[in-house]
Each structure stands twice: as structure tokens, then as C-alpha cells.
N, C-alpha and C positions, 0 to 999 in steps of 0.2 A: 316698058317703063319709059317715061318721058325723059327728055334731055337732048343733047348734053347741056350742061350749065357752064357759064364762064365765071370762074372764081376771081375775086379781087384781092388786092394786097392790103386791104384795110382791116382785115379780120383774120384770125387763125383759120387755116383750112378746115380743121376738124369741126370748128364752130359753124362754119358755113355749110358743111355737109350735114351736120346735125340739124341746122335750121331748115334746110331744104327738105330733108326727110321728115322732120317733125310736121311741117306744113302738109306734106303729102299724106301722112298718116292721119292727121287731124281732119283733113278734107275727104278722107276715105278714097283718095286716088290710089293709095296702097291699102288694100282691104285687110281687115283682121284675118290672121292666119296666113298671110302671104309670106313666102320665103324671100329673105333679102340676101342677095349674093354679093360678097365682098368684091369678087372679080368684076361683076357687071357694074357695080357702083364705082369702083376704081376707074374703070374705063369711061364711064359716064362723066366723071369729073376730071379725067385725065391726071390722076394722082396715084401714088403708091397705096398699098393696102393699109398702112399704119394709120393715117388720119381717118380712114373709114372705120377701122376697129375702134378708134377713140370715139368717133361719133356714135357707134353702136352702143358702147358702154354708157354714154350719156343718155341715149334713148332708153336703155334698160333702167337707168336710175329714175327716169321719169315714168317707168312702167308702160312704155309704149312698145318695146320689143322684149322678147325673151331670147337669151343666148343659151342654146343647148349644146354642150360639147359633143362633138362627133356627128351632130345632126344639123346644126346651122342656126341662123338667127331668124326669128319669126315675128311678124307684127302681132302683138297681143290682142286678144279680144278685149272688149270694153268691160270693165268691172263696175257694175252698179254700186257696189259698196264703196269703191274708191271714188266714184263720182259723188256719192253722198258725203263721204268724209271730206273731200275737197271742198264741196259746197259749204259744209259747216264751218271749216277753218276760214274760208274766204268771207263768210258772213261775219264771223267774229272780228276779223281784221277790218273789213271795209265799213262796218257800222261804226266802229270807233273812229276811223278816218273821217267819215261823213260828219259825225258830231263835231269834231275839231275843225273840219273845213268850214262848217257853217259859221264858226266863230272867227276864222282867220282868213277866209278867202278874200283876195284883192280884186279890184276892178279888172286887172289884167287877166286873171284866170277866169273871171266871169265871161269876159270877151272870148277867150280861147275855147272855153267849153261850149259857148253858144255857137261859135263858128263850127266846132266839131259836130254839133247836133244838126246844123244845116247840111253838112257834108254827109251825115248819116242818112238824112232824108233823100239826098240826091242819089246815094248808092242804092237805097231802097227802090226808088223810082226806076233805076236802071237794072234792077234785079241782080246786082253785083254782090253776091254773098261774101266773097273773099274780102272785098273792100269794106263791106259793112262790118265784118267781124274785126278787121284791123282798126276801124274807127271806134268800134265798141270798146276794144282794149284801150285805145288812146284816151277815151273819155274817162275811164277808171284811173288810168295813169295820171291824167291831169288833176283829178281829185286828190291823189296822193301827193303830187308835186305842189299843189296849192298850200299844203301844210309843210312843205320842205321835207317830205318823207318818202322819196321815191322807193326806198327799201321796202316799204309796206307793199307796194305793187310788185316789186321783184320777188318778194316772198310768195305772194299769191300766184304769180306767173310760174313759179317753180313747182307748184302743186296742182295746177289746174288743167294739165294736159288731157286727163280723162274727161273733164267737164267740156273742154273745147270740142272734143269729138262729138259729144251729144249735142252741143250748141249748133254745130254745123248741120247735123242730121235733122234738127227740129226747125230750122229756119224756114223751110218751104211751107209747112202746114201747122205744126204744133205751136211754135212760138215765132210767128212771122215778124220781120223787122219793124213793121208799123207798131205792133204791140210793145216791142222792146224800146222803140224810140219814145213812145208815150211814157213808159216807165222812167226812161232817162230824163225826160223833161220834168217829171215829178221830183226827181233828185235835184236837178238843176234849179228848179224854182225854190225848193227849200233852202238850198245853199245861198242863192241870190237874196232870199228873204232873211237870211241869217237865223234860221229856225233849226237848232240842233235836233230837237225831238222829231220834227217832220223829216229832216234829212235822214236820220237813222231809220225811221219807219219806212221811208221810200226805198232805201237801199235793201232793207230786209225783204220787202215785198218783191223787189226786182230779183233778188237772188233766190227766193223761194220758188220762182217760176220753174226752176230746174226740177223741183220735187214733183210738180204736176206734169211736166213734159216728158220725163224719162219713161214712164209706164207705156204710153202708146208707141214710143220709139222702140222699146224692147220688143213689143208685140209685132211691129212691122219689120224688124231686122233681127230676129231672134238668133240667127246664126252668127251674128257679129258680137254678141254679148256672152260674157262668162257668168252665168247665173250662179254657179257654184264657185265661191271664192277659193276653194281648195284645188280647183281644176286649173292646170297650166294653160296659158293662152294658146 
């Protein structure tokens, strides 16, 4: 397990541990089925076990780990149903955000989103998957902030952990960054043109990419997916 990490005083310890572990689960540094040791993670972060337990509970709420009494805490397999449900909820929220943003976006946010797209292209050229996914999220956050509704993105963020795991797995071949950047530009151009219908359509096409990408990823990584939703991770 990588580490150790240096914690900061700017954020609660349990939140920092949650964020680090979430990133490692999403990027499959911690594989589905892996056992998480409270003792090892406590040592890794040089903290007591209490904030680690709190981080585990938050990860369980995001369906990233399963806490089994007397057995331990395990990284859950990826649920295709949860991916599909999350994608549906995200589409409902973000298409509404896009329609409103096309009517309300200011020159400041047009500039911020254009700069973000340029950074996405740079991350793609450098084959930096982690940076690209970070910028991808920032692009969608900027769209929500452009209508003064960051809560819309926070809501999406709380339900998209399963989607993020698939997103990371698809970046190399199934949904490469250049394709996603092209889709982002379609959204951006519709917002800049103040065309609500085009903005909604572009977001819907972008988010439906997950529907087409998950099937080959399940085939390539079948051991990492929980095909039967009744089966524990």
C-alpha cells in the first residue's frame, strides 16, 4: 500500500483519509475485493484508528467499501446497476444545469471553462489520467457554478463514485480523453452560443457515453464487477 501521507490542518483528518482512499479505489490502486486494514492505514497516516473508522463509514455510504463484522472492510466490486443509476441521476441534474447555464453564463465563466478545456488538452497530450479526470470534474463544477448552484455538482459528486471507477478504466481505450474533450467542446460551444436546447443535448450525449463504454470494460475486467446486485462486494 502506498504512503505515508502528510495530513494538513486545513481539513478534518477523517475527511482527508476518506479522500485519499476514495482516490485509490477510483483509480484501482486498491483493487475490488482488497482487504483494508485499520491498523495499516492508521500507521500510514500516523493517526489513531478512530478517524480511519469514520473514513471507512463514509466510503461505505458511497458504496466503495463493505464493512463486514468480524471479517473486515473490503473494497467493493463495481456494480453496473449502481453505475447506471448514478448516470441516470447525473443526466437529470446536469441537463437541467446546462439549459439554465446557456441562459445565464457570464463572460467570466466562458473564459474559465475555455481555460479548463485547454488544460484538459494538455493533460491528454501528457497522458496524465489523474489530472485529466480532475479537470473533467472541474469543467462540470464550473457549469454548475455559472448558475450559482454548486450544490448541483455536490449532489452529483456524492452519487458518482461507481461511475468514476468505470471512467478511469475506460480512459485508455474505450473513451479516450480526446473523445471526451470533443464532447466537452460541444457543451462549451452551446453554452457560449446561449443555446439551451443544444447545451442539453450535448450534455446528454456526453453522459450517455457511459452506457456504451461499460460493456467492454466489464468483459475486460470481469473479476472487478459485481454482475449480480444481490452478491456482496
